[in-house]
DRENDO-1510 file (C-alpha; in Angstrom, 1 decimal, always signed):
<recs>
REC; n; res; u; v; w
REC; 1; MET; +121.3; +102.5; +83.8 .
REC; 2; LYS; +122.6; +105.7; +85.4 .
REC; 3; ARG; +119.5; +107.6; +84.2 .
REC; 4; LEU; +117.2; +104.9; +85.6 .
REC; 5; PHE; +119.0; +105.1; +89.0 .
REC; 6; LEU; +118.6; +108.9; +89.1 .
REC; 7; ILE; +114.9; +108.7; +88.3 .
REC; 8; ALA; +114.3; +106.0; +91.0 .
REC; 9; THR; +116.2; +108.1; +93.5 .
REC; 10; PHE; +114.2; +111.2; +92.6 .
REC; 11; LEU; +110.9; +109.4; +93.0 .
REC; 12; THR; +111.9; +107.9; +96.3 .
REC; 13; LEU; +113.0; +111.3; +97.7 .
REC; 14; SER; +109.9; +113.0; +96.4 .
REC; 15; CYS; +107.7; +110.7; +98.4 .
REC; 16; ILE; +109.3; +111.6; +101.8 .
REC; 17; PRO; +107.5; +114.9; +102.3 .
REC; 18; THR; +104.1; +113.3; +101.4 .
REC; 19; PHE; +104.3; +110.9; +104.3 .
REC; 20; ALA; +106.4; +112.9; +106.7 .
REC; 21; GLN; +103.6; +113.6; +109.3 .
REC; 22; LYS; +102.5; +110.0; +109.7 .
REC; 23; GLU; +103.7; +107.7; +112.6 .
REC; 24; VAL; +106.7; +105.5; +112.1 .
REC; 25; GLY; +108.4; +103.1; +114.5 .
REC; 26; LYS; +112.0; +103.4; +115.5 .
REC; 27; GLY; +112.6; +99.8; +114.4 .
REC; 28; GLU; +111.2; +96.5; +113.2 .
REC; 29; LEU; +111.8; +92.8; +113.9 .
REC; 30; SER; +110.5; +90.2; +111.5 .
REC; 31; TRP; +110.2; +86.4; +111.5 .
REC; 32; GLN; +109.7; +84.9; +108.1 .
REC; 33; TYR; +109.5; +81.6; +106.1 .
REC; 34; SER; +112.2; +81.4; +103.5 .
REC; 35; PHE; +112.3; +79.7; +100.1 .
REC; 36; LEU; +115.7; +79.6; +98.3 .
REC; 37; SER; +116.5; +78.9; +94.7 .
REC; 38; ARG; +120.3; +78.5; +94.5 .
REC; 39; GLU; +122.9; +78.0; +91.8 .
REC; 40; VAL; +125.6; +75.4; +92.7 .
REC; 41; ASP; +129.1; +75.2; +91.2 .
REC; 42; THR; +129.3; +71.5; +90.6 .
REC; 43; VAL; +132.3; +70.6; +88.5 .
REC; 44; ASN; +135.6; +72.2; +87.6 .
REC; 45; LEU; +136.5; +70.6; +84.3 .
REC; 46; PRO; +140.1; +70.1; +83.1 .
REC; 47; SER; +139.5; +72.8; +80.6 .
REC; 48; GLY; +138.9; +75.3; +83.4 .
REC; 49; ALA; +135.2; +75.6; +82.7 .
REC; 50; ASN; +132.6; +75.5; +85.4 .
REC; 51; ILE; +129.3; +73.6; +85.3 .
REC; 52; THR; +126.4; +74.9; +87.5 .
REC; 53; ARG; +123.0; +73.5; +88.4 .
REC; 54; ARG; +120.0; +75.1; +90.1 .
REC; 55; GLU; +118.4; +73.7; +93.2 .
REC; 56; SER; +115.3; +74.6; +95.1 .
REC; 57; VAL; +115.5; +74.6; +98.9 .
REC; 58; PRO; +111.9; +75.0; +100.2 .
REC; 59; LEU; +112.7; +74.6; +103.9 .
REC; 60; GLY; +114.0; +77.7; +105.7 .
REC; 61; PHE; +113.3; +80.6; +107.9 .
REC; 62; GLY; +114.6; +84.2; +108.2 .
REC; 63; VAL; +115.0; +86.9; +110.8 .
REC; 64; SER; +115.6; +90.6; +110.1 .
REC; 65; VAL; +116.1; +93.6; +112.4 .
REC; 66; SER; +116.0; +97.2; +111.2 .
REC; 67; GLY; +116.4; +100.6; +112.7 .
REC; 68; ASN; +114.8; +103.6; +111.1 .
REC; 69; LEU; +117.0; +106.6; +110.4 .
REC; 70; THR; +114.2; +108.6; +108.9 .
REC; 71; ARG; +110.7; +107.6; +107.7 .
REC; 72; ALA; +112.1; +106.6; +104.3 .
REC; 73; ILE; +115.5; +105.1; +105.2 .
REC; 74; ALA; +116.5; +102.3; +107.6 .
REC; 75; ILE; +119.5; +100.1; +108.3 .
REC; 76; VAL; +118.7; +96.4; +108.2 .
REC; 77; GLY; +120.4; +93.3; +109.3 .
REC; 78; ASP; +118.9; +90.3; +107.4 .
REC; 79; THR; +119.6; +86.5; +108.0 .
REC; 80; SER; +118.2; +83.4; +106.6 .
REC; 81; PHE; +118.8; +79.6; +107.1 .
REC; 82; ASN; +117.7; +77.0; +104.5 .
REC; 83; TRP; +118.3; +73.3; +104.6 .
REC; 84; ASN; +117.8; +70.4; +102.2 .
REC; 85; ASN; +117.9; +66.7; +102.7 .
REC; 86; SER; +117.8; +64.5; +99.6 .
REC; 87; SER; +115.1; +61.9; +99.3 .
REC; 88; ASN; +117.6; +59.0; +99.4 .
REC; 89; ILE; +119.4; +60.6; +102.4 .
REC; 90; SER; +122.7; +60.6; +100.5 .
REC; 91; SER; +123.4; +64.2; +101.0 .
REC; 92; LYS; +122.5; +67.2; +103.2 .
REC; 93; SER; +123.0; +70.9; +102.6 .
REC; 94; ARG; +122.8; +74.0; +104.7 .
REC; 95; ASP; +122.7; +77.6; +103.4 .
REC; 96; PHE; +123.1; +80.6; +105.8 .
REC; 97; PHE; +123.1; +84.2; +104.7 .
REC; 98; ILE; +124.1; +87.2; +106.8 .
REC; 99; LEU; +123.5; +90.5; +105.0 .
REC; 100; SER; +123.3; +94.2; +106.0 .
REC; 101; GLY; +122.7; +97.5; +104.3 .
REC; 102; PRO; +120.2; +100.4; +103.7 .
REC; 103; ARG; +116.5; +99.9; +103.1 .
REC; 104; PHE; +114.3; +102.5; +101.4 .
REC; 105; TYR; +110.6; +102.8; +102.2 .
REC; 106; ILE; +107.5; +104.3; +100.7 .
REC; 107; ARG; +105.0; +104.2; +103.6 .
REC; 108; GLY; +101.3; +104.5; +103.6 .
REC; 109; ASP; +98.5; +103.9; +106.1 .
REC; 110; ASP; +97.6; +100.4; +104.9 .
REC; 111; PHE; +100.8; +99.2; +103.3 .
REC; 112; SER; +104.5; +99.9; +102.9 .
REC; 113; VAL; +106.8; +99.2; +99.9 .
REC; 114; PHE; +110.6; +98.9; +100.4 .
REC; 115; GLY; +113.7; +98.2; +98.4 .
REC; 116; GLN; +117.1; +97.3; +99.9 .
REC; 117; VAL; +120.8; +96.9; +98.9 .
REC; 118; MET; +122.9; +94.7; +101.1 .
REC; 119; ALA; +126.3; +93.0; +101.4 .
REC; 120; GLY; +127.6; +90.2; +103.7 .
REC; 121; VAL; +128.5; +86.6; +103.6 .
REC; 122; SER; +127.0; +83.2; +102.6 .
REC; 123; ILE; +128.0; +80.1; +104.6 .
REC; 124; ARG; +127.3; +76.8; +102.9 .
REC; 125; LYS; +127.8; +73.3; +104.3 .
REC; 126; ASP; +127.4; +70.1; +102.2 .
REC; 127; GLU; +127.5; +66.7; +103.7 .
REC; 128; PHE; +127.7; +63.6; +101.5 .
REC; 129; PHE; +127.0; +60.1; +102.8 .
REC; 130; ASN; +128.4; +56.8; +101.5 .
REC; 131; GLN; +127.9; +53.2; +102.7 .
REC; 132; PRO; +130.9; +51.2; +101.5 .
REC; 133; ASN; +129.9; +48.2; +103.6 .
REC; 134; PRO; +126.5; +47.2; +105.1 .
REC; 135; GLY; +126.0; +48.9; +108.5 .
REC; 136; THR; +128.9; +51.3; +107.8 .
REC; 137; THR; +128.3; +55.0; +106.8 .
REC; 138; GLN; +131.0; +57.4; +105.8 .
REC; 139; SER; +130.5; +61.1; +105.3 .
REC; 140; ILE; +132.4; +64.0; +103.6 .
REC; 141; ILE; +131.7; +67.5; +104.8 .
REC; 142; ILE; +132.5; +70.5; +102.6 .
REC; 143; LYS; +132.2; +74.1; +104.1 .
REC; 144; ASP; +132.3; +77.2; +102.0 .
REC; 145; THR; +132.2; +80.9; +103.1 .
REC; 146; ASN; +131.8; +83.5; +100.4 .
REC; 147; PHE; +131.1; +87.2; +99.8 .
REC; 148; ALA; +127.5; +87.9; +99.0 .
REC; 149; LEU; +125.4; +90.8; +97.8 .
REC; 150; GLY; +121.7; +91.3; +98.2 .
REC; 151; PHE; +119.3; +93.3; +96.0 .
REC; 152; GLY; +115.6; +93.1; +96.6 .
REC; 153; GLY; +112.4; +94.5; +98.1 .
REC; 154; GLY; +108.9; +93.7; +99.3 .
REC; 155; VAL; +105.5; +94.8; +100.5 .
REC; 156; ASP; +104.2; +95.0; +104.1 .
REC; 157; ILE; +100.4; +95.1; +104.8 .
REC; 158; THR; +99.6; +97.0; +108.0 .
REC; 159; LEU; +97.5; +95.0; +110.5 .
REC; 160; SER; +97.9; +97.3; +113.5 .
REC; 161; HIS; +100.2; +100.0; +114.8 .
REC; 162; ARG; +102.7; +97.4; +115.9 .
REC; 163; VAL; +102.1; +94.4; +113.6 .
REC; 164; SER; +102.3; +94.0; +109.8 .
REC; 165; LEU; +102.1; +91.1; +107.4 .
REC; 166; ARG; +105.1; +90.8; +105.1 .
REC; 167; LEU; +103.2; +89.8; +102.0 .
REC; 168; PHE; +106.4; +89.0; +100.2 .
REC; 169; GLN; +110.1; +89.8; +100.1 .
REC; 170; PHE; +112.1; +88.9; +97.0 .
REC; 171; ASP; +115.9; +89.1; +97.0 .
REC; 172; PHE; +118.5; +88.4; +94.3 .
REC; 173; ILE; +121.6; +87.2; +96.1 .
REC; 174; PRO; +124.8; +86.7; +94.0 .
REC; 175; THR; +127.6; +85.0; +95.8 .
REC; 176; HIS; +131.3; +84.9; +94.7 .
REC; 177; SER; +132.7; +81.4; +94.8 .
REC; 178; ASN; +135.8; +80.1; +93.0 .
REC; 179; ASP; +136.0; +83.2; +90.8 .
REC; 180; VAL; +132.4; +82.6; +89.7 .
REC; 181; TRP; +129.3; +84.6; +90.6 .
REC; 182; LEU; +126.5; +82.2; +91.5 .
REC; 183; LYS; +122.9; +83.5; +91.2 .
REC; 184; ASN; +120.6; +82.8; +94.1 .
REC; 185; TYR; +117.0; +83.9; +94.5 .
REC; 186; ARG; +115.1; +84.1; +97.8 .
REC; 187; ILE; +111.5; +84.6; +98.6 .
REC; 188; LYS; +110.3; +85.3; +102.2 .
REC; 189; THR; +107.0; +86.0; +103.9 .
REC; 190; GLY; +106.1; +86.4; +107.6 .
REC; 191; ILE; +105.2; +88.7; +110.4 .
REC; 192; VAL; +106.7; +92.1; +111.2 .
REC; 193; PHE; +106.7; +93.7; +114.7 .
REC; 194; ARG; +107.3; +97.4; +115.1 .
REC; 195; PHE; +108.4; +99.0; +118.3 .
REC; 196; ASP; +109.1; +102.4; +120.1 .
REC; 197; TYR; +106.7; +104.7; +118.2 .
REC; 198; PHE; +107.2; +108.4; +118.1 .
REC; 199; LYS; +105.4; +111.2; +116.2 .
</recs>
């Protein structure tokens, strides 16, 4: 693993001189559609074991802002909000991620490739509905805020000097909840706006 990391770092740094003379913006703002596959800790058994299940949350959007330190390195703040209403309207869930960290680019004229390592928090809200009597609805709300990590990357297709298409962004986002690491996967796609160009 250490050797693989050193090779990846060397390849990334070796690409910087190749593209050093090309234009780069001082920052970027992106609006994206977000799809979330999340792992949920469902039951804490008397034995102490945890049971998890996986859920797909296809409704969501994300916003990210980045500032370029160099052509190859940026600092990014990344957020996403996903929600899910069950078909029988017995429960609702909301997942909000706030992450930040370094992003590493390999930039070309027509496309850019990036990888990122982030840390932050996940905020989850679950609301469960019950109808004990006709015409009466009761709800239970559970809120959970946990430490989260983010490892991912993506590809941007250049449309103009100021606009790119984020073809895809994939992130693995483990969250630490009740002494268990839950594995979440997120896919995003959208539009990227670049600003304040300099040579």
